[in-house]
C-alpha positions in Angstrom: -36.0 -2.4 -20.7 -32.7 -4.4 -21.0 -30.1 -4.0 -18.3 -26.4 -4.5 -18.7 -23.3 -4.8 -16.3 -19.7 -4.2 -17.0 -17.9 -5.0 -13.9 -14.6 -6.7 -12.9 -13.1 -7.5 -9.6 -9.5 -9.0 -9.6 -7.1 -9.9 -6.8 -3.5 -10.4 -8.0 0.0 -9.0 -7.9 1.6 -6.0 -9.8 3.9 -7.2 -12.5 5.4 -3.8 -12.7 5.8 -0.4 -10.9 2.9 1.9 -11.7 3.4 4.7 -14.4 2.0 8.1 -13.7 1.3 10.6 -16.5 -1.0 13.6 -16.9 -3.2 14.4 -20.0 -2.8 17.7 -21.7 -6.0 18.8 -19.6 -4.1 18.1 -16.4 -5.9 14.7 -15.5 -3.7 12.1 -13.8 -3.7 8.6 -15.2 -1.7 5.7 -13.7 -1.0 2.4 -15.5 0.4 -0.9 -14.1 0.1 -4.7 -15.0 -1.7 -7.1 -12.7 -1.3 -10.9 -12.8 -3.8 -13.4 -11.8 -3.2 -17.1 -11.1 -5.4 -20.0 -11.7 -4.6 -23.5 -10.3 -6.3 -26.9 -11.0 -5.6 -30.6 -11.2 -6.1 -32.7 -14.1 -7.9 -35.8 -14.3 -4.4 -37.6 -14.2 -3.6 -35.9 -10.9 -1.2 -33.5 -12.2 -1.2 -30.0 -11.0 -1.5 -27.0 -13.4 -1.2 -23.3 -13.1 -2.2 -20.7 -15.4 -1.4 -17.0 -15.3 -3.5 -14.2 -16.8 -1.8 -10.6 -17.3 -4.3 -7.5 -17.0 -3.3 -4.0 -18.0 -4.9 -1.5 -15.2 -5.9 2.0 -15.6 -6.7 4.5 -12.9 -7.6 8.2 -13.3 -7.4 11.4 -11.2 -6.8 11.1 -7.6 -7.0 7.2 -7.5 -4.2 7.5 -10.2 -2.1 9.5 -7.9 -2.6 7.1 -5.0 -1.9 4.1 -6.9 1.4 5.7 -8.1 2.5 6.5 -4.5 1.2 3.4 -2.7 1.8 0.6 -5.1 5.0 -1.1 -6.5 6.1 -4.3 -8.4 5.0 -7.6 -6.4 2.1 -5.9 -4.2 -1.0 -7.8 -3.8 -4.1 -5.7 -4.5 -7.8 -6.1 -5.1 -9.0 -3.8 -7.7 -12.6 -3.1 -9.1 -13.6 -1.5 -12.3 -14.8 -2.1 -15.9 -13.5 -3.4 -19.2 -12.8 -0.9 -21.8 -11.5 -1.8 -25.2 -9.6 0.9 -27.4 -8.2 1.0 -30.9 -5.6 3.2 -32.3 -3.4 3.4 -35.1 0.4 2.8 -34.3 3.5 4.9 -35.4 4.2 2.3 -38.2 0.6 2.4 -39.5 -0.8 -0.9 -38.0 -4.2 -0.9 -36.3 -3.8 -1.9 -32.5 -6.3 -2.7 -30.1 -6.2 -3.3 -26.2 -8.8 -4.3 -23.7 -7.8 -2.8 -20.2 -9.6 -2.6 -16.9 -10.4 0.9 -15.6 -10.7 0.8 -12.0 -12.7 2.8 -9.7 -11.5 1.1 -6.5 -8.2 -0.3 -5.0 -7.4 -1.9 -1.8 -3.8 -2.9 -0.8 -4.0 -6.6 0.5 -0.4 -7.3 1.7 1.4 -5.6 4.6 4.5 -5.0 3.1 5.8 -1.5 3.4 8.8 0.5 2.2 9.8 3.5 4.2 10.4 5.9 1.1 7.4 8.4 1.3 5.6 10.5 3.3 2.9 8.0 3.6 5.0 5.9 5.9 3.8 8.1 9.0 1.8 5.9 11.4 -1.8 6.7 11.5 -1.9 7.7 15.2 0.9 10.5 14.3 -1.0 11.9 11.4 -4.3 12.1 13.5 -2.4 14.3 16.2 -2.9 18.1 15.7 0.1 19.0 17.8 3.3 17.7 16.5 4.7 17.3 19.9 1.9 15.0 21.2 3.7 11.6 19.6 6.7 12.5 21.7 4.5 13.3 25.0 2.7 10.0 24.4 5.9 8.2 24.3 7.2 9.8 27.5 3.9 8.9 29.3 4.5 5.3 28.2 8.0 5.3 29.5 7.1 6.7 32.9 4.7 4.0 33.7 4.2 3.5 37.3 5.6 0.3 38.6 2.5 -0.4 40.4 0.5 -0.4 37.3 2.4 -3.4 35.9 2.7 -6.9 37.1 5.8 -7.7 38.6 7.3 -10.6 36.4 10.6 -9.2 35.5 13.9 -10.3 37.8 14.7 -7.5 40.3 18.4 -7.9 39.5 17.7 -6.6 35.8 15.6 -3.7 36.9 18.4 -1.1 37.7 19.8 -1.7 34.1 16.5 -0.9 32.5 16.0 2.3 34.7 19.3 3.5 33.7 18.4 2.7 30.0 15.2 4.6 30.3 17.0 7.4 31.8 19.7 7.5 28.8 16.7 7.2 26.4 15.0 10.2 28.0 18.3 12.2 28.0 18.8 11.6 24.3 15.1 12.6 23.4 15.4 15.9 25.6 18.7 16.6 23.6 16.8 16.2 20.2 14.0 18.9 21.3 14.8 22.0 19.4 14.3 24.8 22.1 
């Protein structure tokens, strides 16, 4: 029995923001461009660079995640398979494209834009009680002085204490009771 393999792994940067659409059956499909670079030195010592552009397609839940988390310029790892499609364009010309249908995506850079609900820190998401993060912050502010090594200038301590009291007062005012 002959075996075959159709697997693609790429690391590159998005060339455009992802575009999310839905099929008539309700399946999510997300497309975006990915650029990969190749660098080499010629025999004459000249440095060269080549860029390859790839059309990436994701489906269903992965498509929704890609549209929410990715944006132009982000560095990602994608894994999937090659797929070639043919169709007739509106002008009657036959068109063909090869794309990578991904099954896995990993964000490699740490750039974050606080524009979505996914920008909540992970430790806050894991808390069941919504007041728990505020309580945790209060506990960290009220550390006992004997727990910390004494390295700060004693003359500056009163102003820090005053600032902590002011911060605590502001937080108490924000609590809706």
